[in-house]
N, C-alpha and C positions, 0 to 999 in steps of 0.2 A: 421347524415345519409347523405350519398353522393348520388346524383343522376346524372345520365349520360344523356346528350342530345342525340337525334337520330343520329346527325351526329357524336358525339364522340363515340357512341356505335359501328357504322359502322367502324370507323378508329381504334378502339381499344385503344383510348386515354380517359383520364378523363378530365372533365370540371374543370377549376381552379376556385373553390369556397372555398377559405381559409376564416376563420374568419378575417384576416387582410384586404383582398380585399372587404368583405362585410362591414367591418367598413369604409373603405375608400369611398365606394360607398354612404354609409349613410351620412357620413361627406359632401360629395360633394352635395348631395341632400339637406341636411340641410343648407349649405351655399347658394345654389341657392334659396331655399324657403325663406330664410331670406332676400336676396337681392331682390326678387320679392315683398316681404311684403313691404320693404323699399321704393321701386320705386313705389308701389301702394300708399303708404302713401304720399310721395312727390307729386304725381300727384293730390291727393285730397287737399293737402295744397296749391299748386300752383293754383289750379282752372283753370280759363280761360286763365292764363298766361302760362300754361304748353307747349301748342304747340309752343309757341314762344321760350321758353327756349330749347325745344327739337330740333327745326330748328337751333337755335344758336350753340348748342353742335354738331350737325351732320354737320352743315356748317364749323365749326372750324376744326373738325377732317378731313373733306374732303380737306380743305385748306392745312393741314399739310401733308396729303398723297399725294396730287398733287405736292406739292413743293418737297418732297422727291423723287418722281418719276421723276421730271424734273431735279433734281440734279444728280441722278443716270444716266439719259439719257445723261446729259451733260458730265458727267465723262466717260462714254463709248465712246461718239464722241471724247473727247479730247484724250482718249488712242489710238483711231484708227489713229487720226492725227498725234501723236507722232510716232507710228508704221510706218506709210506711209513716214513720213519724215526721219526716221532712214533708212528705205529700199532705199530711193532715194539717201542718202549719200553714201551708200556702193556699 
């Protein structure tokens, strides 16, 4: 049985609820549920050292992201300098 949402009924369209999309949503839910269970188990196993490892992982990720942003910013500045020098020569 196919049900229509109120918004779809007003617009005369049908909601996309195929078995394939339902299976995909269930698979995504199952994967996230499994990941959550693993992370909770990891937190229990680490005990009081968990916050230290969490801070280390978050800090390392921030270091990588800030480094990538700085490299991108440097690249944009270099391109601007090259364009300015090319304009000055012509």
